[in-house]
C-alpha positions as CSV (number, residue, x, y, z in Angstrom):
1,M,76.3,88.4,114.7
2,K,77.6,86.3,117.5
3,K,75.8,83.0,117.8
4,N,75.5,81.8,121.4
5,S,74.8,78.0,121.8
6,V,73.2,77.0,125.1
7,K,71.6,73.8,126.3
8,I,67.9,73.5,127.0
9,W,67.3,72.7,130.6
10,A,64.3,70.8,131.9
11,I,62.6,73.9,133.4
12,Y,63.2,75.7,130.0
13,L,61.5,72.8,128.3
14,L,58.4,73.3,130.4
15,A,58.3,77.0,129.6
16,A,58.7,76.4,125.9
17,G,56.2,73.5,126.0
18,S,56.3,72.7,122.3
19,L,60.0,71.7,122.4
20,M,59.4,68.5,124.5
21,A,59.5,66.3,121.5
22,C,62.9,67.7,120.4
23,G,64.8,66.4,123.4
24,T,68.1,68.1,124.5
25,Q,69.2,70.2,121.5
26,D,71.4,73.3,121.0
27,I,69.7,76.7,120.5
28,Q,71.3,79.6,118.8
29,T,69.8,83.0,119.7
30,G,69.5,85.8,117.1
31,N,69.8,89.5,117.4
32,L,67.1,92.1,116.7
33,N,69.8,94.7,115.8
34,V,69.5,94.1,112.0
35,I,70.2,96.1,108.8
36,P,68.5,98.5,108.4
37,L,68.5,99.3,112.1
38,P,65.0,99.6,113.5
39,Q,63.9,102.9,115.0
40,E,63.4,101.5,118.5
41,I,64.5,98.2,120.1
42,V,63.8,97.3,123.7
43,E,65.3,93.9,124.7
44,T,64.2,91.9,127.7
45,P,67.4,89.9,128.5
46,S,65.8,88.3,131.7
47,A,63.0,86.7,129.7
48,A,63.3,83.4,127.8
49,P,63.5,83.7,124.0
50,F,61.0,82.4,121.4
51,V,62.3,79.2,120.0
52,I,61.4,78.1,116.5
53,N,60.8,74.4,115.8
54,S,58.8,72.2,113.6
55,S,55.7,72.8,115.7
56,T,55.9,76.6,115.2
57,T,53.0,78.0,113.2
58,I,52.9,81.3,111.2
59,C,49.3,82.6,111.7
60,Y,47.7,85.2,109.5
61,E,44.3,86.9,109.3
62,E,41.9,84.6,107.4
63,G,41.0,85.9,104.0
64,N,43.9,88.3,103.7
65,E,45.8,87.0,100.7
66,K,48.6,89.5,101.0
67,L,49.3,88.3,104.5
68,A,49.1,84.7,103.4
69,G,51.7,85.4,100.7
70,T,54.0,87.1,103.3
71,A,53.5,84.1,105.7
72,R,54.6,81.7,103.0
73,M,57.7,83.9,102.3
74,L,58.5,84.1,106.0
75,A,58.3,80.3,106.2
76,G,60.7,80.1,103.3
77,Y,63.1,82.5,105.0
78,I,63.0,80.4,108.2
79,K,63.7,77.2,106.2
80,E,66.6,78.8,104.3
81,V,68.3,80.3,107.4
82,T,67.6,77.7,110.1
83,G,66.7,74.5,108.3
84,T,63.4,74.3,110.2
85,E,60.2,73.8,108.3
86,V,57.3,75.6,110.1
87,K,53.6,75.4,109.6
88,I,51.2,78.1,108.2
89,G,47.7,78.6,109.3
90,T,45.0,81.0,110.5
91,K,44.3,79.8,114.1
92,A,46.7,81.4,116.7
93,G,47.8,79.7,119.8
94,K,51.1,79.1,121.6
95,N,54.3,78.7,119.7
96,C,52.9,81.0,116.9
97,I,54.2,83.9,114.9
98,I,51.1,86.0,114.4
99,L,50.8,88.4,111.5
100,K,48.1,91.1,111.6
101,V,47.2,94.6,110.4
102,D,46.3,97.5,112.6
103,P,45.7,100.8,110.8
104,S,46.1,102.7,114.1
105,I,49.9,102.4,113.7
106,T,50.9,105.9,112.5
107,H,53.2,105.3,109.6
108,K,51.7,103.3,106.6
109,E,54.9,101.2,106.4
110,G,55.4,101.0,110.1
111,Y,55.2,97.8,112.3
112,E,55.5,96.6,115.9
113,L,57.1,93.4,116.8
114,N,56.7,91.7,120.2
115,V,58.7,88.6,121.1
116,S,57.9,86.5,124.1
117,V,58.6,82.9,125.0
118,D,55.2,81.7,123.7
119,V,54.4,83.9,120.8
120,I,55.7,86.5,118.4
121,T,53.1,89.1,117.4
122,L,53.9,91.2,114.4
123,T,51.5,94.1,113.7
124,G,51.8,96.3,110.7
125,A,49.9,99.5,109.8
126,T,49.4,97.8,106.4
127,E,50.4,94.6,104.8
128,A,53.6,96.3,103.6
129,G,54.5,97.1,107.3
130,V,54.0,93.4,108.1
131,F,56.3,92.4,105.3
132,Y,59.1,94.7,106.6
133,G,58.6,93.2,110.1
134,C,59.0,89.8,108.6
135,Q,62.3,91.0,107.0
136,T,63.4,92.0,110.5
137,I,62.6,88.5,111.8
138,H,64.4,87.0,108.7
139,K,67.6,89.0,109.4
140,A,67.4,88.6,113.1
141,L,67.5,84.8,112.9
142,P,70.8,83.0,113.5
143,I,72.1,80.9,110.6
144,T,72.0,77.4,112.1
145,D,72.3,75.2,109.0
146,G,69.8,72.8,110.6
147,K,72.3,71.9,113.3
148,A,70.5,73.7,116.1
149,L,67.2,75.3,116.8
150,A,67.0,79.1,116.2
151,S,65.4,81.5,118.7
152,L,64.7,85.2,118.8
153,P,65.4,87.2,122.0
154,A,62.5,88.5,124.0
155,G,61.8,92.2,123.4
156,T,59.9,94.7,121.3
157,V,60.6,96.6,118.1
158,K,58.8,99.7,116.9
159,D,59.8,100.7,113.4
160,F,59.1,102.8,110.3
161,P,61.1,104.2,107.4
162,Q,62.7,107.6,107.2
163,Y,61.8,108.0,103.5
164,N,58.7,106.8,101.6
165,Y,60.7,106.4,98.4
166,R,63.6,103.9,98.8
167,G,64.8,103.0,95.4
168,F,67.4,101.0,93.4
169,M,68.0,101.4,89.7
170,I,69.3,98.8,87.3
171,D,70.2,99.6,83.7
172,V,69.3,96.8,81.3
173,G,69.8,98.9,78.2
174,R,73.6,98.6,77.9
175,H,73.6,94.9,78.9
176,F,70.5,92.7,79.0
177,F,69.8,90.6,82.1
178,P,67.2,87.7,82.0
179,K,63.9,88.1,83.9
180,E,64.8,85.2,86.3
181,Y,67.9,87.0,87.3
182,L,66.1,90.3,87.8
183,K,63.8,88.4,90.2
184,E,66.9,87.5,92.2
185,L,67.9,91.1,92.4
186,I,64.4,92.0,93.5
187,D,64.9,89.5,96.4
188,V,68.1,91.4,97.3
189,M,66.1,94.7,97.3
190,A,63.5,93.1,99.5
191,L,66.1,92.0,101.9
192,H,67.1,95.6,102.4
193,N,63.5,97.1,102.7
194,I,63.8,98.8,99.3
195,N,60.3,99.5,97.9
196,Y,61.0,100.9,94.4
197,F,62.7,99.1,91.5
198,H,63.7,101.7,88.9
199,W,64.0,99.8,85.7
200,H,66.0,101.6,83.1
201,L,64.7,99.9,79.9
202,T,66.2,101.8,77.0
203,E,69.5,103.2,75.9
204,D,71.6,104.1,72.9
205,Q,73.0,100.5,73.1
206,G,69.7,98.7,73.2
207,W,65.9,98.9,73.5
208,R,64.7,96.3,75.9
209,I,60.9,96.5,76.2
210,E,58.3,95.3,73.7
211,I,56.1,98.1,72.3
212,K,53.5,96.6,70.1
213,K,52.7,99.7,68.1
214,Y,56.4,100.0,67.2
215,P,57.7,96.4,66.7
216,K,61.0,97.5,65.1
217,L,62.1,98.8,68.5
218,T,62.8,95.3,69.6
219,E,63.2,93.7,66.1
220,V,66.1,96.1,65.3
221,G,66.8,98.2,68.4
222,S,67.3,95.4,70.9
223,Y,70.4,94.2,68.9
224,R,73.9,95.6,68.6
225,K,76.7,94.0,66.6
226,E,79.5,94.3,69.2
227,T,80.8,96.3,72.2
228,I,83.8,98.4,72.9
229,T,86.3,96.5,75.1
230,A,87.5,99.3,77.4
231,P,86.9,103.1,77.7
232,G,88.7,104.8,74.9
233,S,90.3,101.6,73.6
234,G,88.9,101.8,70.1
235,K,88.8,98.0,70.1
236,F,85.6,96.0,69.9
237,D,84.8,92.4,71.1
238,G,82.9,91.3,67.9
239,T,80.3,89.7,70.1
240,P,76.6,90.6,69.4
241,V,74.4,91.7,72.3
242,S,70.7,91.3,72.2
243,G,67.6,90.6,74.3
244,Y,64.4,92.2,75.3
245,Y,61.4,91.7,77.6
246,T,58.0,90.9,76.2
247,Q,55.1,92.7,77.8
248,E,54.2,89.5,79.5
249,D,57.8,89.2,80.9
250,A,57.5,92.8,82.3
251,K,54.1,92.0,83.9
252,E,55.6,88.9,85.5
253,I,58.4,91.0,87.0
254,V,55.8,93.6,88.2
255,A,53.8,90.8,89.9
256,Y,56.9,89.3,91.5
257,A,58.0,92.6,92.8
258,A,54.5,93.5,94.1
259,E,54.5,90.3,96.2
260,R,57.5,91.8,98.0
261,F,55.9,95.2,98.2
262,I,58.2,96.7,95.6
263,T,56.8,99.0,92.9
264,V,58.5,98.9,89.5
265,I,59.1,102.3,88.0
266,P,59.8,102.0,84.2
267,E,62.1,104.4,82.4
268,I,62.2,105.3,78.7
269,D,65.0,107.8,78.4
270,M,64.2,110.6,76.0
271,P,64.9,112.7,74.0
272,G,68.6,111.8,74.4
273,H,70.0,108.3,74.7
274,M,67.8,107.2,71.8
275,L,70.1,105.7,69.1
276,A,68.5,102.3,69.4
277,A,65.1,103.8,68.7
278,L,66.5,105.9,65.8
279,A,68.1,102.8,64.3
280,S,64.6,101.3,64.3
281,Y,62.7,104.4,63.1
282,P,65.2,106.8,61.5
283,E,62.4,109.3,60.6
284,L,62.3,110.2,64.4
285,G,65.7,112.0,64.2
286,C,66.6,115.4,62.9
287,T,68.6,114.1,59.9
288,G,66.6,110.9,59.0
289,G,69.7,108.8,59.5
290,P,70.9,106.3,58.8
291,Y,71.5,105.4,62.4
292,E,73.0,102.4,64.2
293,T,72.5,101.0,67.7
294,A,75.5,102.3,69.6
295,T,78.5,100.0,70.2
296,K,80.4,102.5,72.3
297,F,79.3,104.2,75.5
298,G,78.9,107.9,76.3
299,V,76.7,110.8,75.1
300,F,75.8,111.0,71.4
301,K,74.6,114.0,69.4
302,E,72.0,112.0,67.6
303,V,68.7,112.4,69.6
304,L,65.0,112.5,68.9
305,C,63.9,115.5,66.9
306,G,62.3,118.0,69.3
307,G,60.4,119.8,66.5
308,N,58.8,116.9,64.7
309,P,55.1,116.2,65.5
310,Q,55.6,112.5,64.5
311,T,58.4,112.2,67.1
312,L,56.3,113.7,69.8
313,Q,53.4,111.3,68.9
314,F,55.9,108.4,69.1
315,A,56.9,109.4,72.6
316,K,53.2,109.7,73.7
317,D,52.4,106.3,72.2
318,V,55.3,104.7,73.9
319,V,54.5,106.1,77.4
320,N,50.8,105.1,77.0
321,E,51.7,101.6,76.2
322,L,54.1,101.6,79.0
323,M,51.4,102.7,81.5
324,D,49.3,99.7,80.3
325,I,52.2,97.4,81.2
326,F,52.9,99.1,84.6
327,P,49.4,100.1,85.8
328,D,50.4,100.4,89.4
329,A,53.5,102.6,88.9
330,P,52.8,106.1,90.4
331,Y,55.7,107.5,88.3
332,I,56.8,107.1,84.7
333,H,60.4,108.1,84.3
334,I,61.2,109.7,80.9
335,G,64.9,110.5,81.4
336,G,65.7,114.0,80.1
337,D,69.4,113.7,80.8
338,E,72.4,114.2,78.5
339,C,70.6,115.5,75.4
340,P,73.0,117.5,73.3
341,K,71.3,120.3,71.3
342,A,73.8,120.5,68.3
343,E,71.4,118.8,65.9
344,W,68.4,120.9,67.1
345,M,70.4,124.1,66.5
346,K,70.7,123.0,62.8
347,C,67.3,121.3,62.4
348,P,64.7,123.3,60.4
349,K,61.9,121.5,62.2
350,C,63.3,122.2,65.6
351,Q,64.0,125.8,64.8
352,A,60.5,126.2,63.3
353,K,59.0,124.8,66.5
354,I,61.1,127.2,68.6
355,K,59.8,130.1,66.5
356,E,56.2,128.9,66.7
357,L,56.4,128.7,70.5
358,G,58.1,132.1,70.8
359,L,61.1,130.8,72.6
360,H,64.2,133.0,73.1
361,D,67.6,132.5,74.8
362,T,67.7,133.7,78.3
363,E,70.5,134.1,80.8
364,E,69.7,130.8,82.4
365,H,68.2,128.7,79.5
366,S,68.8,128.4,75.8
367,K,65.8,128.3,73.5
368,E,66.8,124.7,72.6
369,N,66.7,123.8,76.3
370,Q,63.3,125.4,76.5
371,L,62.2,123.3,73.5
372,Q,63.2,120.2,75.5
373,V,61.0,121.4,78.4
374,Y,58.1,121.8,75.9
375,F,58.7,118.3,74.6
376,M,58.8,116.8,78.0
377,N,55.8,118.8,79.2
378,E,53.8,117.5,76.3
379,V,54.7,113.9,77.3
380,E,54.0,114.7,80.9
381,K,50.5,115.8,80.0
382,E,49.9,112.3,78.5
383,I,51.2,110.8,81.8
384,A,49.0,113.0,83.9
385,K,45.9,112.0,82.0
386,R,46.4,108.5,83.5
387,G,46.8,109.9,87.0
388,K,50.5,109.4,87.2
389,K,53.5,111.7,87.7
390,M,56.6,112.3,85.5
391,L,60.0,111.5,86.9
392,A,63.1,112.9,85.2
393,W,66.8,113.4,85.8
394,D,68.0,116.7,87.1
395,E,69.0,118.1,83.7
396,I,65.3,118.8,83.3
397,L,65.9,121.8,85.6
398,E,67.7,123.5,82.8
399,G,64.3,124.4,81.3
400,N,62.4,125.5,84.4
401,P,59.7,122.7,84.6
402,N,56.6,122.9,86.8
403,P,57.4,121.7,90.4
404,E,53.8,120.5,90.8
405,T,54.1,118.0,88.0
406,T,57.8,117.1,87.8
407,T,59.6,114.9,90.3
408,V,63.4,115.3,90.0
409,M,65.9,112.5,90.3
410,A,69.1,114.4,91.3
411,W,72.2,112.5,90.0
412,T,74.8,115.0,88.8
413,G,75.8,116.0,92.3
414,I,74.7,117.2,95.7
415,K,74.1,120.7,94.3
416,A,71.4,119.3,92.0
417,S,69.4,117.9,94.9
418,V,69.7,121.2,96.7
419,K,68.6,123.2,93.7
420,A,65.6,120.9,93.0
421,A,64.4,121.0,96.6
422,Q,64.8,124.8,96.7
423,L,62.8,125.1,93.5
424,G,60.0,123.2,95.2
425,H,60.3,119.9,93.4
426,S,59.8,116.5,95.0
427,T,63.3,115.2,94.9
428,I,64.9,111.8,94.9
429,V,68.6,111.9,95.9
430,C,71.1,109.7,94.0
431,P,74.3,111.6,93.4
432,I,77.0,110.0,91.2
433,S,79.6,110.8,93.9
434,H,78.0,108.5,96.5
435,L,75.2,106.4,95.2
436,Y,76.3,105.3,91.7
437,F,77.6,101.9,92.6
438,S,78.9,101.3,89.1
439,N,80.9,104.5,88.9
440,P,84.5,103.5,87.9
441,G,86.2,106.3,89.9
442,Y,84.4,105.7,93.1
443,N,84.7,101.9,92.7
444,R,88.4,102.3,93.3
445,L,87.5,102.8,97.0
446,K,88.1,99.5,98.8
447,G,87.1,97.9,102.0
448,I,85.5,99.9,104.7
449,S,86.1,103.2,102.8
450,S,83.7,102.1,100.0
451,V,81.0,101.4,102.5
452,E,81.7,104.4,104.6
453,R,81.3,106.7,101.6
454,V,77.7,105.6,101.2
455,Y,76.9,105.3,104.9
456,M,78.1,108.7,106.0
457,F,76.4,110.5,103.1
458,E,73.5,112.8,104.3
459,P,70.7,113.1,101.7
460,Q,69.2,116.2,103.3
461,S,71.8,119.0,102.8
462,E,72.3,121.5,105.6
463,K,72.0,124.2,102.9
464,L,68.2,123.4,102.9
465,T,65.8,125.0,105.2
466,P,63.5,122.6,107.3
467,E,60.7,123.3,104.9
468,E,62.9,122.6,101.8
469,K,64.1,119.4,103.4
470,K,60.5,118.1,103.2
471,N,61.0,118.1,99.4
472,I,63.6,115.3,99.7
473,I,61.2,112.4,99.4
474,G,63.6,109.6,98.8
475,V,67.1,108.1,98.2
476,Q,68.2,105.7,95.5
477,G,71.2,103.7,94.5
478,C,72.0,103.1,90.8
479,I,73.9,100.6,88.7
480,W,74.7,101.4,85.1
481,T,75.9,98.5,83.1
482,E,78.4,99.8,80.5
483,W,81.0,97.5,82.1
484,T,78.7,95.2,84.0
485,K,78.1,92.2,81.8
486,D,77.5,89.4,84.4
487,S,75.8,88.6,87.7
488,V,79.1,88.4,89.6
489,K,80.0,92.0,88.9
490,M,76.4,93.2,89.3
491,E,76.4,91.8,92.8
492,W,79.9,92.9,93.6
493,Q,78.8,96.4,92.9
494,M,75.6,96.1,94.9
495,M,76.9,94.4,98.0
496,P,77.7,95.2,100.8
497,R,77.1,98.9,99.8
498,I,73.4,98.3,99.4
499,A,73.3,97.6,103.2
500,A,74.7,101.1,103.8
501,L,72.2,102.5,101.3
502,S,69.3,100.8,103.2
503,E,70.3,102.6,106.4
504,L,70.3,105.9,104.6
505,Q,66.8,105.1,103.3
506,W,65.2,103.7,106.4
507,C,67.0,104.8,109.6
508,N,66.9,107.9,111.8
509,P,70.0,109.9,110.7
510,E,70.5,111.0,114.3
511,R,71.4,107.4,115.2
512,K,74.0,107.1,112.5
513,D,77.0,105.1,113.8
514,L,79.5,103.6,111.4
515,N,81.1,101.3,113.9
516,G,77.7,100.0,115.0
517,F,76.7,99.4,111.4
518,L,79.9,97.5,110.7
519,K,79.3,95.2,113.6
520,R,75.9,94.4,112.2
521,L,77.3,94.0,108.7
522,R,78.9,90.6,109.4
523,H,75.6,88.8,109.7
524,Q,74.2,90.5,106.7
525,M,77.2,89.3,104.7
526,D,76.7,85.8,106.1
527,L,73.2,86.0,104.6
528,Y,74.6,87.0,101.3
529,E,76.8,84.0,101.4
530,L,74.0,81.7,102.4
531,Y,71.9,82.9,99.4
532,G,74.9,82.6,97.0
533,Y,75.3,86.3,96.4
534,H,78.7,87.7,95.4
535,Y,79.6,90.5,97.7
536,K,82.7,92.6,97.3
537,E,85.2,90.7,99.3
538,D,87.8,93.5,100.0
539,I,85.5,94.6,102.9
540,E,87.1,91.6,104.7
541,D,90.7,92.8,104.2
542,V,92.8,94.1,107.1
543,T,93.2,97.9,107.5
544,I,96.7,99.0,108.5
545,S,97.0,102.2,110.5
546,V,100.4,103.8,111.2
547,K,100.7,106.7,113.6
548,P,103.7,108.4,115.3
549,K,104.4,107.9,119.0
550,G,106.0,111.0,120.6
551,Q,109.0,112.6,118.9
552,D,111.4,109.7,118.8
553,G,110.6,108.4,115.3
554,I,108.6,105.4,116.6
555,A,105.6,104.3,114.7
556,V,102.6,102.6,116.3
557,V,100.9,100.1,114.0
558,E,97.3,99.0,114.4
559,L,95.7,96.2,112.4
560,N,91.9,96.2,112.2
561,T,89.0,94.4,110.4
562,F,85.4,95.5,110.3
563,D,84.3,92.4,112.2
564,N,87.2,91.8,114.6
565,A,88.4,88.7,112.7
566,S,91.7,87.0,113.6
567,V,94.6,88.8,111.9
568,Y,98.0,87.4,111.2
569,Y,101.0,89.5,110.0
570,T,104.6,89.5,109.1
571,L,107.3,92.2,109.2
572,D,109.9,90.5,106.9
573,G,108.1,90.7,103.6
574,S,106.9,87.1,103.6
575,E,103.2,86.1,103.1
576,P,101.3,85.8,106.3
577,T,99.6,82.5,107.2
578,S,97.9,81.1,110.2
579,E,101.4,80.2,111.5
580,S,102.5,83.8,111.4
581,L,102.3,86.3,114.3
582,R,98.8,86.8,115.5
583,Y,97.8,90.4,116.1
584,T,96.6,91.1,119.6
585,E,97.5,94.7,120.3
586,P,99.2,97.7,118.6
587,F,102.9,97.3,118.1
588,M,105.8,99.6,117.5
589,I,108.5,99.8,114.7
590,N,111.4,102.2,114.2
591,R,113.0,101.0,111.0
592,T,112.2,100.5,107.4
593,T,109.6,97.6,107.4
594,T,107.1,96.0,105.1
595,I,104.0,95.0,107.0
596,K,101.8,92.3,105.5
597,A,98.6,91.2,107.1
598,R,95.6,89.0,106.3
599,A,92.5,88.0,108.2
600,I,91.4,84.4,108.5
601,R,87.7,83.6,109.2
602,N,86.7,79.9,109.7
603,G,89.7,78.9,107.6
604,R,88.8,81.4,104.8
605,E,91.7,83.8,104.1
606,S,91.3,87.4,103.0
607,N,93.5,89.2,100.5
608,V,96.9,90.4,101.9
609,T,97.1,94.0,102.8
610,E,100.6,95.5,102.5
611,E,102.2,98.7,103.8
612,T,105.9,99.6,103.6
613,L,107.2,102.2,106.0
614,T,110.5,103.7,104.6
615,Y,112.5,105.4,107.3
616,N,114.5,108.6,106.8
617,L,115.3,111.5,109.1
618,A,111.8,112.9,108.8
619,T,109.9,109.6,109.3
620,M,107.5,109.8,112.3
621,H,108.9,113.3,113.2
622,S,107.0,116.5,113.1
623,I,108.3,118.9,110.4
624,T,108.5,122.7,110.9
625,P,108.6,124.7,107.6
626,N,111.5,127.2,107.5
C-alpha cells in the first residue's frame, strides 16, 4: 500500500478538533482495499479522513463482554501498527470508533463500516461480524512506526463472507508445536478472517492429546525414538521427538481461538494412521503387535482392528472425551483416510464381523471398505448423541456413507469434491493439488506462480449444478508436518499463500483479479514483517519474460515484480547491484545473453533471477514442421 504523507493545515485541525494538541504532524492515510477484499467499498475522496491519535476512543456497547474483548484487541492492533495508544470506553462522542451489533444485517458474519472525519461506526450482524470489521480496520491502517499519525479514508464498506466454513489445518502429530506457538498461528488465521482451526492431533508418528481413560496414549504414544532424514533415505537422525497437550492446554487453545471467533475442530484419525495408539495399546490391532510409534512417514498396514468390539469401544471413549474438551466444536473429525485393508482381509475378528453384518463385495465397494463404513458409522452415532456432526476425509465415500450425517473434507483431488457434492454431502474443499501448502511437489512453485495457483483455484467446479454447488460449504488450507519441524518453515509454507486462500474463502469469485490481489499483497506482507512472521521471500524476486518481436530473431525482455519494486539488471553475467542498469521499460536482445536481475526495496535485496537466452538459427523465429 502506498503511504501518502501530508501536512495538517489549520482548517484541517479545526475539522479534526481533537488533533489540536498534536501540533503540526505528518499523517499517513491507509487503504480500505485490504485482504481479503471486502464485497463493497465506496470511497469518498473529497471528504477528510478519520485521524487516529491519543484522544481516539474505541467505544463498545456496555455489558457486551465479547465486544469489550474485540475493542481491546483493536486497540492492540492500532498500537502495533501505528504506535498510537488509544482509549477504550462505553460512551461515544467525536473522535470515536464505535462498535455495535445490529441483527438486521443479513449475513451472520457480515458488517458495515462507515468512516467520516469525526467518527468510525462499525456495525456487525453479530459480535463475529464486528470482529471481521475490526480486522479490516487493522489491515487498512498504514504502518507508521509512531513517526506519523495514521488515518483511514472516508467511505463505507459493506462486507460478508462467501463461505461459512473458512478453515486452516495444522498437523501436530508428525511434529509437535508448543501451545504458545499455536496461539501465534491462530493470530495469523484471525488476520485472514479464518474461522475454523482444524487441529490434527494424532498420527502414526505421535499421539498429542491427553485422554484420561487411556493414559498410555500420551505416556507411550507421544514419543518416538527418531525420525527419517529425507524421503526414502533409510537414514535416521537419532533425535527423539515427544510432546503432547494436556486437556487444560487444549481448553486454553480453544478459549484463545474463541476470543478471535475461531472454532477449533479436533481430529483423531481412525482407523488408519493409528500406530502411536497401537504402540500404546497393542490389543487394539488385528495381530496384537508388538507395535512401535512410526519413525518413517507414509501409509502403514497396521491399523485399528475393525472387527474387535474392544477397539470400537476405545474409539467411542476417545471421541466422548474429546467432545468434553471441545464442547463448542460443531464437528468432530475422525479421519477415515489411507486405511489399508490387508490386515482386515486376514483377521478372523474382522472377517467374522463382515459375516455377521452380511457384507459382500460389490462393483463399487469391497466388503472391507463397507466394514470401515460400519465402524465409522458406529462412532458417528456416538458423536450425534452429543448434537455434533462427523467430519471425515473423502476416502469415506468408498463405503457409501449417509449424506445427512457425514460432512466430507475433499483432499485427494477436485474430482473428490465434485463426487461428494453430487452425492449430497456437505463438502469442504481442500485438494492436495492447490491447498496443501506443505506438499513437496507443489512447493517447487516459486514467486507469483505459487500464489497464483491458490488464488486462481475455483472451489465450486463447473461440473456441479447450481443446486449441487450449494453443498460446497467451505474451503480449507492444510499443512502436514512430515518435513516441517520449526516455525520458520511452518510460516514459509503458510505465507503469503494464506492471503490468497483467504480471498477464496471470503470474496466474491466474480471479482477475482490476480493483479489487483498482488497490488494489495505488499501491505499484507509488510504486516507479516511487522509481526515477525517468516513469509516465503521468493515472492519478491524478479520475473523475467522473454517474447519474440516480429520475424527477425529479436527478443523483447520484460522484468517485473508483483509490487513494482525497483529492478536492476546485467547482461554480462555479473551480479546486479544498485549500481547496475535500472529497468524502466522492455528492452531487446538478438544474441546469446545471460540476463540477471534483482529487486531492491528500501535497501533490501531480493534473490537474483537468471535467464540465459542461447541463440541459434531457430531462436525467436517461428518454426514450420515439414
